[in-house]
DOTORLO-824714 format. One record per residue (C-alpha): x, y, z; residue number from 1; residue in three letters. Coordinates in nm, 2 decimals. Layout:
N
@x=X | y=Y | z=Z | seq=NUM | type=ALA;
...
# end
This chain:
385
@x=-10.69 | y=20.25 | z=11.98 | seq=1 | type=UNK;
@x=-11.04 | y=20.27 | z=11.80 | seq=2 | type=UNK;
@x=-11.04 | y=20.20 | z=11.42 | seq=3 | type=UNK;
@x=-11.12 | y=20.62 | z=11.41 | seq=4 | type=UNK;
@x=-10.85 | y=20.69 | z=11.63 | seq=5 | type=UNK;
@x=-10.62 | y=20.46 | z=11.39 | seq=6 | type=UNK;
@x=-10.79 | y=20.66 | z=11.09 | seq=7 | type=UNK;
@x=-10.69 | y=20.99 | z=11.23 | seq=8 | type=UNK;
@x=-10.33 | y=20.94 | z=11.27 | seq=9 | type=UNK;
@x=-10.27 | y=20.80 | z=10.92 | seq=10 | type=UNK;
@x=-10.48 | y=21.15 | z=10.79 | seq=11 | type=UNK;
@x=-10.24 | y=21.33 | z=11.02 | seq=12 | type=UNK;
@x=-9.95 | y=21.13 | z=10.86 | seq=13 | type=UNK;
@x=-10.12 | y=21.25 | z=10.51 | seq=14 | type=UNK;
@x=-10.18 | y=21.61 | z=10.57 | seq=15 | type=UNK;
@x=-9.77 | y=21.61 | z=10.75 | seq=16 | type=UNK;
@x=-9.69 | y=21.46 | z=10.42 | seq=17 | type=UNK;
@x=-9.85 | y=21.73 | z=10.21 | seq=18 | type=UNK;
@x=-9.71 | y=22.02 | z=10.44 | seq=19 | type=UNK;
@x=-9.41 | y=21.87 | z=10.35 | seq=20 | type=UNK;
@x=-9.40 | y=21.85 | z=10.00 | seq=21 | type=UNK;
@x=-9.51 | y=22.23 | z=9.99 | seq=22 | type=UNK;
@x=-9.75 | y=22.14 | z=9.66 | seq=23 | type=UNK;
@x=-9.97 | y=22.47 | z=9.58 | seq=24 | type=UNK;
@x=-10.33 | y=22.32 | z=9.44 | seq=25 | type=UNK;
@x=-10.49 | y=22.58 | z=9.24 | seq=26 | type=UNK;
@x=-10.84 | y=22.63 | z=9.33 | seq=27 | type=UNK;
@x=-11.13 | y=22.48 | z=9.24 | seq=28 | type=UNK;
@x=-11.22 | y=22.52 | z=8.86 | seq=29 | type=UNK;
@x=-11.51 | y=22.26 | z=8.93 | seq=30 | type=UNK;
@x=-11.63 | y=22.06 | z=9.24 | seq=31 | type=UNK;
@x=-11.61 | y=21.70 | z=9.19 | seq=32 | type=UNK;
@x=-11.80 | y=21.42 | z=9.49 | seq=33 | type=UNK;
@x=-11.46 | y=21.19 | z=9.46 | seq=34 | type=UNK;
@x=-11.39 | y=21.14 | z=9.06 | seq=35 | type=UNK;
@x=-11.25 | y=21.45 | z=8.86 | seq=36 | type=UNK;
@x=-11.48 | y=21.56 | z=8.57 | seq=37 | type=UNK;
@x=-11.72 | y=21.38 | z=8.68 | seq=38 | type=UNK;
@x=-12.10 | y=21.38 | z=8.84 | seq=39 | type=UNK;
@x=-12.30 | y=21.68 | z=8.93 | seq=40 | type=UNK;
@x=-12.12 | y=21.91 | z=9.07 | seq=41 | type=UNK;
@x=-12.20 | y=22.17 | z=9.25 | seq=42 | type=UNK;
@x=-12.53 | y=22.18 | z=9.13 | seq=43 | type=UNK;
@x=-12.62 | y=21.90 | z=9.43 | seq=44 | type=UNK;
@x=-12.60 | y=22.17 | z=9.70 | seq=45 | type=UNK;
@x=-12.83 | y=22.39 | z=9.55 | seq=46 | type=UNK;
@x=-12.86 | y=22.76 | z=9.60 | seq=47 | type=UNK;
@x=-12.63 | y=22.79 | z=9.92 | seq=48 | type=UNK;
@x=-12.60 | y=23.20 | z=9.95 | seq=49 | type=UNK;
@x=-12.73 | y=23.26 | z=10.28 | seq=50 | type=UNK;
@x=-12.72 | y=22.95 | z=10.43 | seq=51 | type=UNK;
@x=-12.51 | y=22.78 | z=10.75 | seq=52 | type=UNK;
@x=-12.31 | y=22.54 | z=10.59 | seq=53 | type=UNK;
@x=-12.12 | y=22.27 | z=10.77 | seq=54 | type=UNK;
@x=-11.80 | y=22.09 | z=10.55 | seq=55 | type=UNK;
@x=-11.73 | y=21.74 | z=10.76 | seq=56 | type=UNK;
@x=-11.40 | y=21.65 | z=10.65 | seq=57 | type=UNK;
@x=-11.30 | y=21.94 | z=10.50 | seq=58 | type=UNK;
@x=-10.89 | y=21.86 | z=10.46 | seq=59 | type=UNK;
@x=-10.72 | y=22.13 | z=10.23 | seq=60 | type=UNK;
@x=-11.08 | y=22.35 | z=10.20 | seq=61 | type=UNK;
@x=-11.05 | y=22.42 | z=9.90 | seq=62 | type=UNK;
@x=-11.43 | y=22.32 | z=9.90 | seq=63 | type=UNK;
@x=-11.54 | y=22.51 | z=10.18 | seq=64 | type=UNK;
@x=-11.33 | y=22.87 | z=10.04 | seq=65 | type=UNK;
@x=-11.57 | y=22.78 | z=9.72 | seq=66 | type=UNK;
@x=-11.93 | y=22.80 | z=9.88 | seq=67 | type=UNK;
@x=-11.77 | y=23.08 | z=10.11 | seq=68 | type=UNK;
@x=-11.72 | y=23.28 | z=9.81 | seq=69 | type=UNK;
@x=-12.09 | y=23.23 | z=9.67 | seq=70 | type=UNK;
@x=-12.22 | y=23.36 | z=10.03 | seq=71 | type=UNK;
@x=-12.28 | y=23.07 | z=10.22 | seq=72 | type=UNK;
@x=-12.13 | y=23.13 | z=10.57 | seq=73 | type=UNK;
@x=-11.95 | y=22.80 | z=10.61 | seq=74 | type=UNK;
@x=-11.77 | y=22.59 | z=10.92 | seq=75 | type=UNK;
@x=-11.51 | y=22.31 | z=10.80 | seq=76 | type=UNK;
@x=-11.44 | y=22.05 | z=11.03 | seq=77 | type=UNK;
@x=-11.16 | y=21.83 | z=11.02 | seq=78 | type=UNK;
@x=-11.01 | y=21.60 | z=11.30 | seq=79 | type=UNK;
@x=-10.71 | y=21.58 | z=11.20 | seq=80 | type=UNK;
@x=-10.45 | y=21.89 | z=11.32 | seq=81 | type=UNK;
@x=-10.21 | y=21.85 | z=10.98 | seq=82 | type=UNK;
@x=-10.52 | y=21.93 | z=10.78 | seq=83 | type=UNK;
@x=-10.64 | y=22.16 | z=10.98 | seq=84 | type=UNK;
@x=-10.32 | y=22.32 | z=10.97 | seq=85 | type=UNK;
@x=-10.29 | y=22.33 | z=10.59 | seq=86 | type=UNK;
@x=-10.65 | y=22.44 | z=10.55 | seq=87 | type=UNK;
@x=-10.53 | y=22.72 | z=10.83 | seq=88 | type=UNK;
@x=-10.20 | y=22.82 | z=10.66 | seq=89 | type=UNK;
@x=-10.40 | y=22.83 | z=10.29 | seq=90 | type=UNK;
@x=-10.74 | y=23.06 | z=10.45 | seq=91 | type=UNK;
@x=-10.61 | y=23.25 | z=10.70 | seq=92 | type=UNK;
@x=-10.86 | y=23.50 | z=10.66 | seq=93 | type=UNK;
@x=-11.11 | y=23.42 | z=10.41 | seq=94 | type=UNK;
@x=-11.43 | y=23.58 | z=10.41 | seq=95 | type=UNK;
@x=-11.74 | y=23.37 | z=10.56 | seq=96 | type=UNK;
@x=-11.51 | y=23.08 | z=10.62 | seq=97 | type=UNK;
@x=-11.46 | y=22.91 | z=10.99 | seq=98 | type=UNK;
@x=-11.21 | y=22.64 | z=11.04 | seq=99 | type=UNK;
@x=-11.22 | y=22.44 | z=11.32 | seq=100 | type=UNK;
@x=-11.03 | y=22.16 | z=11.41 | seq=101 | type=UNK;
@x=-11.27 | y=21.86 | z=11.61 | seq=102 | type=UNK;
@x=-11.44 | y=21.55 | z=11.62 | seq=103 | type=UNK;
@x=-11.73 | y=21.60 | z=11.39 | seq=104 | type=UNK;
@x=-11.99 | y=21.43 | z=11.63 | seq=105 | type=UNK;
@x=-11.83 | y=21.67 | z=11.90 | seq=106 | type=UNK;
@x=-11.86 | y=21.93 | z=11.69 | seq=107 | type=UNK;
@x=-12.25 | y=21.85 | z=11.59 | seq=108 | type=UNK;
@x=-12.38 | y=21.80 | z=11.95 | seq=109 | type=UNK;
@x=-12.22 | y=22.14 | z=12.05 | seq=110 | type=UNK;
@x=-12.31 | y=22.37 | z=11.75 | seq=111 | type=UNK;
@x=-12.64 | y=22.51 | z=11.65 | seq=112 | type=UNK;
@x=-12.76 | y=22.33 | z=11.42 | seq=113 | type=UNK;
@x=-12.71 | y=22.41 | z=10.99 | seq=114 | type=UNK;
@x=-12.93 | y=22.46 | z=10.69 | seq=115 | type=UNK;
@x=-12.71 | y=22.23 | z=10.49 | seq=116 | type=UNK;
@x=-12.43 | y=21.96 | z=10.58 | seq=117 | type=UNK;
@x=-12.23 | y=21.82 | z=10.31 | seq=118 | type=UNK;
@x=-11.93 | y=21.57 | z=10.32 | seq=119 | type=UNK;
@x=-11.69 | y=21.49 | z=10.00 | seq=120 | type=UNK;
@x=-11.59 | y=21.19 | z=10.01 | seq=121 | type=UNK;
@x=-11.52 | y=21.18 | z=10.40 | seq=122 | type=UNK;
@x=-11.83 | y=21.05 | z=10.60 | seq=123 | type=UNK;
@x=-11.77 | y=20.69 | z=10.57 | seq=124 | type=UNK;
@x=-11.44 | y=20.74 | z=10.73 | seq=125 | type=UNK;
@x=-11.67 | y=20.74 | z=11.10 | seq=126 | type=UNK;
@x=-11.93 | y=20.47 | z=11.25 | seq=127 | type=UNK;
@x=-12.26 | y=20.58 | z=11.10 | seq=128 | type=UNK;
@x=-12.39 | y=20.50 | z=11.44 | seq=129 | type=UNK;
@x=-12.21 | y=20.74 | z=11.63 | seq=130 | type=UNK;
@x=-12.24 | y=21.00 | z=11.31 | seq=131 | type=UNK;
@x=-12.59 | y=21.00 | z=11.22 | seq=132 | type=UNK;
@x=-12.82 | y=21.07 | z=11.55 | seq=133 | type=UNK;
@x=-12.52 | y=21.36 | z=11.56 | seq=134 | type=UNK;
@x=-12.58 | y=21.49 | z=11.23 | seq=135 | type=UNK;
@x=-12.96 | y=21.47 | z=11.24 | seq=136 | type=UNK;
@x=-12.99 | y=21.68 | z=11.53 | seq=137 | type=UNK;
@x=-12.73 | y=21.88 | z=11.36 | seq=138 | type=UNK;
@x=-12.97 | y=22.00 | z=11.06 | seq=139 | type=UNK;
@x=-13.25 | y=22.24 | z=11.13 | seq=140 | type=UNK;
@x=-13.60 | y=22.10 | z=11.03 | seq=141 | type=UNK;
@x=-13.63 | y=22.05 | z=10.65 | seq=142 | type=UNK;
@x=-13.19 | y=22.09 | z=10.61 | seq=143 | type=UNK;
@x=-13.02 | y=21.89 | z=10.38 | seq=144 | type=UNK;
@x=-12.76 | y=21.63 | z=10.42 | seq=145 | type=UNK;
@x=-12.55 | y=21.58 | z=10.09 | seq=146 | type=UNK;
@x=-12.23 | y=21.32 | z=10.07 | seq=147 | type=UNK;
@x=-12.07 | y=21.11 | z=9.84 | seq=148 | type=UNK;
@x=-11.92 | y=20.77 | z=9.97 | seq=149 | type=UNK;
@x=-11.71 | y=20.54 | z=9.86 | seq=150 | type=UNK;
@x=-11.93 | y=20.22 | z=9.65 | seq=151 | type=UNK;
@x=-11.69 | y=20.04 | z=9.43 | seq=152 | type=UNK;
@x=-11.31 | y=20.06 | z=9.53 | seq=153 | type=UNK;
@x=-11.02 | y=20.02 | z=9.22 | seq=154 | type=UNK;
@x=-10.97 | y=19.65 | z=9.29 | seq=155 | type=UNK;
@x=-11.38 | y=19.64 | z=9.20 | seq=156 | type=UNK;
@x=-11.47 | y=19.54 | z=9.51 | seq=157 | type=UNK;
@x=-11.86 | y=19.64 | z=9.61 | seq=158 | type=UNK;
@x=-12.02 | y=19.73 | z=9.89 | seq=159 | type=UNK;
@x=-12.11 | y=19.56 | z=10.18 | seq=160 | type=UNK;
@x=-12.41 | y=19.45 | z=10.31 | seq=161 | type=UNK;
@x=-12.35 | y=19.44 | z=10.67 | seq=162 | type=UNK;
@x=-12.28 | y=19.77 | z=10.83 | seq=163 | type=UNK;
@x=-11.92 | y=19.67 | z=10.96 | seq=164 | type=UNK;
@x=-11.58 | y=19.89 | z=10.84 | seq=165 | type=UNK;
@x=-11.36 | y=19.73 | z=10.58 | seq=166 | type=UNK;
@x=-10.99 | y=19.87 | z=10.50 | seq=167 | type=UNK;
@x=-10.93 | y=20.08 | z=10.19 | seq=168 | type=UNK;
@x=-10.58 | y=20.19 | z=10.06 | seq=169 | type=UNK;
@x=-10.47 | y=20.56 | z=10.09 | seq=170 | type=UNK;
@x=-10.15 | y=20.63 | z=9.91 | seq=171 | type=UNK;
@x=-9.96 | y=20.93 | z=9.97 | seq=172 | type=UNK;
@x=-9.90 | y=21.15 | z=9.68 | seq=173 | type=UNK;
@x=-9.60 | y=21.14 | z=9.51 | seq=174 | type=UNK;
@x=-9.45 | y=20.84 | z=9.66 | seq=175 | type=UNK;
@x=-9.53 | y=20.45 | z=9.68 | seq=176 | type=UNK;
@x=-9.64 | y=20.42 | z=10.03 | seq=177 | type=UNK;
@x=-10.01 | y=20.24 | z=10.09 | seq=178 | type=UNK;
@x=-10.16 | y=20.31 | z=10.42 | seq=179 | type=UNK;
@x=-10.47 | y=20.08 | z=10.48 | seq=180 | type=UNK;
@x=-10.77 | y=20.31 | z=10.63 | seq=181 | type=UNK;
@x=-11.09 | y=20.16 | z=10.79 | seq=182 | type=UNK;
@x=-11.41 | y=20.30 | z=10.57 | seq=183 | type=UNK;
@x=-11.80 | y=20.20 | z=10.59 | seq=184 | type=UNK;
@x=-11.80 | y=20.08 | z=10.26 | seq=185 | type=UNK;
@x=-12.19 | y=20.02 | z=10.25 | seq=186 | type=UNK;
@x=-12.45 | y=19.93 | z=10.02 | seq=187 | type=UNK;
@x=-12.72 | y=20.18 | z=9.88 | seq=188 | type=UNK;
@x=-12.96 | y=19.99 | z=10.11 | seq=189 | type=UNK;
@x=-12.78 | y=19.98 | z=10.44 | seq=190 | type=UNK;
@x=-12.75 | y=20.41 | z=10.41 | seq=191 | type=UNK;
@x=-13.11 | y=20.42 | z=10.32 | seq=192 | type=UNK;
@x=-13.17 | y=20.23 | z=10.65 | seq=193 | type=UNK;
@x=-12.93 | y=20.38 | z=10.84 | seq=194 | type=UNK;
@x=-13.03 | y=20.73 | z=10.77 | seq=195 | type=UNK;
@x=-13.45 | y=20.64 | z=10.83 | seq=196 | type=UNK;
@x=-13.34 | y=20.48 | z=11.18 | seq=197 | type=UNK;
@x=-13.15 | y=20.80 | z=11.26 | seq=198 | type=UNK;
@x=-13.47 | y=21.02 | z=11.17 | seq=199 | type=UNK;
@x=-13.36 | y=21.15 | z=10.80 | seq=200 | type=UNK;
@x=-13.51 | y=21.08 | z=10.43 | seq=201 | type=UNK;
@x=-13.35 | y=20.96 | z=10.20 | seq=202 | type=UNK;
@x=-13.44 | y=21.18 | z=9.85 | seq=203 | type=UNK;
@x=-13.22 | y=21.09 | z=9.62 | seq=204 | type=UNK;
@x=-12.87 | y=20.84 | z=9.49 | seq=205 | type=UNK;
@x=-12.69 | y=20.98 | z=9.20 | seq=206 | type=UNK;
@x=-12.42 | y=20.70 | z=9.02 | seq=207 | type=UNK;
@x=-12.07 | y=20.86 | z=9.03 | seq=208 | type=UNK;
@x=-11.84 | y=20.62 | z=8.81 | seq=209 | type=UNK;
@x=-11.47 | y=20.64 | z=8.65 | seq=210 | type=UNK;
@x=-11.50 | y=20.79 | z=8.32 | seq=211 | type=UNK;
@x=-11.24 | y=20.58 | z=8.23 | seq=212 | type=UNK;
@x=-11.29 | y=20.15 | z=8.15 | seq=213 | type=UNK;
@x=-11.01 | y=20.06 | z=8.33 | seq=214 | type=UNK;
@x=-11.08 | y=20.19 | z=8.65 | seq=215 | type=UNK;
@x=-11.34 | y=20.03 | z=8.82 | seq=216 | type=UNK;
@x=-11.37 | y=20.27 | z=9.12 | seq=217 | type=UNK;
@x=-11.72 | y=20.45 | z=9.18 | seq=218 | type=UNK;
@x=-11.91 | y=20.63 | z=9.47 | seq=219 | type=UNK;
@x=-12.24 | y=20.76 | z=9.53 | seq=220 | type=UNK;
@x=-12.37 | y=21.04 | z=9.62 | seq=221 | type=UNK;
@x=-12.66 | y=21.08 | z=9.87 | seq=222 | type=UNK;
@x=-12.91 | y=21.34 | z=9.92 | seq=223 | type=UNK;
@x=-13.12 | y=21.36 | z=10.26 | seq=224 | type=UNK;
@x=-13.29 | y=21.61 | z=10.45 | seq=225 | type=UNK;
@x=-13.46 | y=21.61 | z=10.79 | seq=226 | type=UNK;
@x=-13.81 | y=21.62 | z=10.81 | seq=227 | type=UNK;
@x=-14.01 | y=21.96 | z=10.92 | seq=228 | type=UNK;
@x=-14.17 | y=21.79 | z=11.25 | seq=229 | type=UNK;
@x=-13.94 | y=21.67 | z=11.51 | seq=230 | type=UNK;
@x=-14.07 | y=21.22 | z=11.63 | seq=231 | type=UNK;
@x=-14.10 | y=21.10 | z=12.00 | seq=232 | type=UNK;
@x=-14.03 | y=20.82 | z=12.08 | seq=233 | type=UNK;
@x=-14.29 | y=20.59 | z=12.29 | seq=234 | type=UNK;
@x=-14.25 | y=20.51 | z=12.71 | seq=235 | type=UNK;
@x=-14.28 | y=20.17 | z=12.82 | seq=236 | type=UNK;
@x=-14.64 | y=20.05 | z=12.89 | seq=237 | type=UNK;
@x=-14.49 | y=19.88 | z=13.20 | seq=238 | type=UNK;
@x=-14.69 | y=19.96 | z=13.52 | seq=239 | type=UNK;
@x=-14.46 | y=20.21 | z=13.74 | seq=240 | type=UNK;
@x=-14.39 | y=20.20 | z=14.09 | seq=241 | type=UNK;
@x=-14.62 | y=20.34 | z=14.33 | seq=242 | type=UNK;
@x=-14.50 | y=20.72 | z=14.34 | seq=243 | type=UNK;
@x=-14.40 | y=20.74 | z=13.98 | seq=244 | type=UNK;
@x=-14.73 | y=20.83 | z=13.84 | seq=245 | type=UNK;
@x=-14.77 | y=21.12 | z=13.92 | seq=246 | type=UNK;
@x=-14.43 | y=21.33 | z=13.75 | seq=247 | type=UNK;
@x=-14.32 | y=21.70 | z=13.61 | seq=248 | type=UNK;
@x=-14.17 | y=21.78 | z=13.33 | seq=249 | type=UNK;
@x=-13.96 | y=22.14 | z=13.33 | seq=250 | type=UNK;
@x=-13.96 | y=22.33 | z=13.09 | seq=251 | type=UNK;
@x=-13.68 | y=22.56 | z=13.09 | seq=252 | type=UNK;
@x=-13.72 | y=22.85 | z=12.85 | seq=253 | type=UNK;
@x=-13.43 | y=23.10 | z=12.77 | seq=254 | type=UNK;
@x=-13.30 | y=23.34 | z=12.45 | seq=255 | type=UNK;
@x=-13.08 | y=23.03 | z=12.35 | seq=256 | type=UNK;
@x=-13.44 | y=22.80 | z=12.36 | seq=257 | type=UNK;
@x=-13.54 | y=22.51 | z=12.56 | seq=258 | type=UNK;
@x=-13.31 | y=22.30 | z=12.79 | seq=259 | type=UNK;
@x=-13.32 | y=21.95 | z=12.66 | seq=260 | type=UNK;
@x=-13.06 | y=21.67 | z=12.81 | seq=261 | type=UNK;
@x=-13.00 | y=21.31 | z=12.64 | seq=262 | type=UNK;
@x=-13.11 | y=20.99 | z=12.81 | seq=263 | type=UNK;
@x=-12.84 | y=20.70 | z=12.78 | seq=264 | type=UNK;
@x=-13.21 | y=20.57 | z=12.59 | seq=265 | type=UNK;
@x=-13.11 | y=20.80 | z=12.34 | seq=266 | type=UNK;
@x=-13.41 | y=21.02 | z=12.36 | seq=267 | type=UNK;
@x=-13.40 | y=21.40 | z=12.42 | seq=268 | type=UNK;
@x=-13.54 | y=21.48 | z=12.74 | seq=269 | type=UNK;
@x=-13.67 | y=21.80 | z=12.95 | seq=270 | type=UNK;
@x=-13.52 | y=21.77 | z=13.29 | seq=271 | type=UNK;
@x=-13.86 | y=21.63 | z=13.53 | seq=272 | type=UNK;
@x=-13.94 | y=21.34 | z=13.71 | seq=273 | type=UNK;
@x=-14.17 | y=21.22 | z=14.03 | seq=274 | type=UNK;
@x=-14.29 | y=21.44 | z=14.27 | seq=275 | type=UNK;
@x=-14.23 | y=21.33 | z=14.63 | seq=276 | type=UNK;
@x=-14.47 | y=21.28 | z=14.92 | seq=277 | type=UNK;
@x=-14.52 | y=21.63 | z=15.06 | seq=278 | type=UNK;
@x=-14.39 | y=21.86 | z=14.78 | seq=279 | type=UNK;
@x=-14.60 | y=22.09 | z=14.56 | seq=280 | type=UNK;
@x=-14.51 | y=22.07 | z=14.22 | seq=281 | type=UNK;
@x=-14.32 | y=22.36 | z=14.21 | seq=282 | type=UNK;
@x=-14.08 | y=22.24 | z=14.46 | seq=283 | type=UNK;
@x=-14.06 | y=21.89 | z=14.29 | seq=284 | type=UNK;
@x=-13.97 | y=22.13 | z=13.97 | seq=285 | type=UNK;
@x=-13.67 | y=22.29 | z=14.16 | seq=286 | type=UNK;
@x=-13.55 | y=22.00 | z=14.29 | seq=287 | type=UNK;
@x=-13.53 | y=21.80 | z=13.97 | seq=288 | type=UNK;
@x=-13.39 | y=22.10 | z=13.77 | seq=289 | type=UNK;
@x=-13.15 | y=22.08 | z=14.04 | seq=290 | type=UNK;
@x=-13.02 | y=21.68 | z=14.12 | seq=291 | type=UNK;
@x=-13.05 | y=21.66 | z=13.68 | seq=292 | type=UNK;
@x=-12.88 | y=21.95 | z=13.50 | seq=293 | type=UNK;
@x=-12.74 | y=22.16 | z=13.82 | seq=294 | type=UNK;
@x=-12.95 | y=22.45 | z=13.78 | seq=295 | type=UNK;
@x=-13.09 | y=22.63 | z=14.04 | seq=296 | type=UNK;
@x=-13.41 | y=22.80 | z=14.04 | seq=297 | type=UNK;
@x=-13.66 | y=22.91 | z=14.29 | seq=298 | type=UNK;
@x=-14.04 | y=22.77 | z=14.34 | seq=299 | type=UNK;
@x=-14.18 | y=23.13 | z=14.31 | seq=300 | type=UNK;
@x=-13.98 | y=23.17 | z=13.95 | seq=301 | type=UNK;
@x=-14.21 | y=22.86 | z=13.82 | seq=302 | type=UNK;
@x=-14.49 | y=22.87 | z=13.66 | seq=303 | type=UNK;
@x=-14.78 | y=22.54 | z=13.63 | seq=304 | type=UNK;
@x=-14.91 | y=22.52 | z=13.33 | seq=305 | type=UNK;
@x=-15.15 | y=22.24 | z=13.42 | seq=306 | type=UNK;
@x=-15.21 | y=21.88 | z=13.37 | seq=307 | type=UNK;
@x=-15.18 | y=21.63 | z=13.11 | seq=308 | type=UNK;
@x=-15.35 | y=21.31 | z=13.13 | seq=309 | type=UNK;
@x=-15.29 | y=21.00 | z=12.91 | seq=310 | type=UNK;
@x=-15.26 | y=20.61 | z=12.93 | seq=311 | type=UNK;
@x=-15.02 | y=20.38 | z=12.86 | seq=312 | type=UNK;
@x=-15.19 | y=20.02 | z=12.83 | seq=313 | type=UNK;
@x=-15.37 | y=20.01 | z=13.16 | seq=314 | type=UNK;
@x=-15.14 | y=20.25 | z=13.33 | seq=315 | type=UNK;
@x=-15.30 | y=20.59 | z=13.40 | seq=316 | type=UNK;
@x=-15.01 | y=20.87 | z=13.41 | seq=317 | type=UNK;
@x=-15.03 | y=21.23 | z=13.49 | seq=318 | type=UNK;
@x=-14.76 | y=21.48 | z=13.42 | seq=319 | type=UNK;
@x=-14.72 | y=21.81 | z=13.49 | seq=320 | type=UNK;
@x=-14.57 | y=22.09 | z=13.28 | seq=321 | type=UNK;
@x=-14.41 | y=22.37 | z=13.41 | seq=322 | type=UNK;
@x=-14.21 | y=22.64 | z=13.30 | seq=323 | type=UNK;
@x=-13.88 | y=22.83 | z=13.48 | seq=324 | type=UNK;
@x=-13.75 | y=23.16 | z=13.29 | seq=325 | type=UNK;
@x=-13.53 | y=23.26 | z=13.56 | seq=326 | type=UNK;
@x=-13.26 | y=23.03 | z=13.71 | seq=327 | type=UNK;
@x=-12.91 | y=23.07 | z=13.78 | seq=328 | type=UNK;
@x=-12.59 | y=22.81 | z=13.68 | seq=329 | type=UNK;
@x=-12.39 | y=22.62 | z=13.38 | seq=330 | type=UNK;
@x=-12.59 | y=22.30 | z=13.26 | seq=331 | type=UNK;
@x=-12.40 | y=22.00 | z=13.37 | seq=332 | type=UNK;
@x=-12.46 | y=21.65 | z=13.41 | seq=333 | type=UNK;
@x=-12.52 | y=21.49 | z=13.75 | seq=334 | type=UNK;
@x=-12.70 | y=21.18 | z=13.71 | seq=335 | type=UNK;
@x=-12.63 | y=20.88 | z=13.51 | seq=336 | type=UNK;
@x=-12.90 | y=20.80 | z=13.27 | seq=337 | type=UNK;
@x=-12.88 | y=21.20 | z=13.13 | seq=338 | type=UNK;
@x=-12.63 | y=21.42 | z=13.00 | seq=339 | type=UNK;
@x=-12.55 | y=21.60 | z=12.75 | seq=340 | type=UNK;
@x=-12.76 | y=21.93 | z=12.86 | seq=341 | type=UNK;
@x=-12.79 | y=22.20 | z=12.66 | seq=342 | type=UNK;
@x=-13.03 | y=22.49 | z=12.51 | seq=343 | type=UNK;
@x=-13.20 | y=22.43 | z=12.22 | seq=344 | type=UNK;
@x=-13.37 | y=22.66 | z=11.96 | seq=345 | type=UNK;
@x=-13.79 | y=22.63 | z=11.90 | seq=346 | type=UNK;
@x=-13.68 | y=22.58 | z=11.52 | seq=347 | type=UNK;
@x=-13.45 | y=22.30 | z=11.53 | seq=348 | type=UNK;
@x=-13.53 | y=22.09 | z=11.85 | seq=349 | type=UNK;
@x=-13.35 | y=21.72 | z=11.85 | seq=350 | type=UNK;
@x=-13.45 | y=21.41 | z=11.77 | seq=351 | type=UNK;
@x=-13.64 | y=21.21 | z=11.89 | seq=352 | type=UNK;
@x=-13.78 | y=21.37 | z=12.16 | seq=353 | type=UNK;
@x=-13.95 | y=21.13 | z=12.48 | seq=354 | type=UNK;
@x=-14.32 | y=21.21 | z=12.49 | seq=355 | type=UNK;
@x=-14.37 | y=21.31 | z=12.81 | seq=356 | type=UNK;
@x=-14.14 | y=21.59 | z=12.71 | seq=357 | type=UNK;
@x=-14.28 | y=21.65 | z=12.36 | seq=358 | type=UNK;
@x=-14.64 | y=21.65 | z=12.52 | seq=359 | type=UNK;
@x=-14.52 | y=21.90 | z=12.75 | seq=360 | type=UNK;
@x=-14.37 | y=22.10 | z=12.52 | seq=361 | type=UNK;
@x=-14.70 | y=22.09 | z=12.31 | seq=362 | type=UNK;
@x=-14.88 | y=22.19 | z=12.61 | seq=363 | type=UNK;
@x=-14.68 | y=22.49 | z=12.63 | seq=364 | type=UNK;
@x=-14.64 | y=22.59 | z=12.30 | seq=365 | type=UNK;
@x=-14.86 | y=22.41 | z=12.05 | seq=366 | type=UNK;
@x=-14.71 | y=22.61 | z=11.73 | seq=367 | type=UNK;
@x=-14.40 | y=22.33 | z=11.76 | seq=368 | type=UNK;
@x=-14.37 | y=22.11 | z=11.47 | seq=369 | type=UNK;
@x=-14.40 | y=21.76 | z=11.74 | seq=370 | type=UNK;
@x=-14.54 | y=21.45 | z=11.67 | seq=371 | type=UNK;
@x=-14.68 | y=21.26 | z=11.98 | seq=372 | type=UNK;
@x=-14.95 | y=21.00 | z=12.13 | seq=373 | type=UNK;
@x=-15.21 | y=21.27 | z=12.20 | seq=374 | type=UNK;
@x=-15.26 | y=21.35 | z=12.58 | seq=375 | type=UNK;
@x=-15.56 | y=21.56 | z=12.74 | seq=376 | type=UNK;
@x=-15.43 | y=21.92 | z=12.87 | seq=377 | type=UNK;
@x=-15.60 | y=22.10 | z=13.10 | seq=378 | type=UNK;
@x=-15.48 | y=22.42 | z=13.19 | seq=379 | type=UNK;
@x=-15.47 | y=22.62 | z=13.49 | seq=380 | type=UNK;
@x=-15.67 | y=22.96 | z=13.45 | seq=381 | type=UNK;
@x=-15.39 | y=23.12 | z=13.63 | seq=382 | type=UNK;
@x=-15.04 | y=23.08 | z=13.71 | seq=383 | type=UNK;
@x=-14.98 | y=22.86 | z=14.03 | seq=384 | type=UNK;
@x=-14.82 | y=22.62 | z=14.23 | seq=385 | type=UNK;
# end
């Protein structure tokens, strides 16, 4: 079993223990981020009315229910079936609250992006290198991430200077049973480095210390945001094989946005690829779309937008962006190198984009907030193939 699976089982034990105890906790009268009666409270989230909000590691769901009562549309996600059952029992039909039992990363990859994502002490139970890429794309551009993380434990052990988990103790309430759980207890600098690495900007860090001198425990409250503009990852300047300097980028635009897949290089990309000998651009686009994403289109439904010309080192590359607004099928992975196909709203495209895909999208819609190297675009005067 992996570290995260071990921790999930322990949280299941915790939730089952709490169900057995039958203890009824009151609703929140004051929001805290890990230590009662300390910290900035709910004001760290700002105005929440009308926002789509995600609570990661929601447990009993009291924080999520509190925000829903303030007018937020809150999805509360917890991977533990026992913890999820506790929340369902307590809030079977709470207005504005949607309770989900799922792995956080799986949920983020499938859900529409949120205005605000927060976590009260739960985020460090997941590998940040697995979670943060999904978190960054789970936020709308300009959206905020607010989370508290253990900084110093009650024994006085401070944060690690390496991105590795370490055992911490989870004690079952009302007992002397201790369970070791793995957590990423990291320094402020490491958290900032990780956030920046995965496309987020750190706005503030607030220390939350125990109010009593005999308790060394402390947390840090991190407030970050996703930039308004979407960055792109440079492509290699290695010379391509002779037949791959000419390619098509396939823009599939529908009611749910733009179709993008996640490449194993961790970039998000349009379907597309090289034009084979004897193919028209439209035929190449239809073939690549089916080979990569399993969707079926006809050449007559392809609009060739023009040509993009740029240079990487000594290599001149020509990319032809095409637009498809009608196709059939359900997106699915068909090639090993690229998968996780889904439609993304234009207001919340994932990051980073592959440079040619970003260039194609800008050629189609110059108003999109995409950052990438400039390329010369020659539009077609009228639709053609």
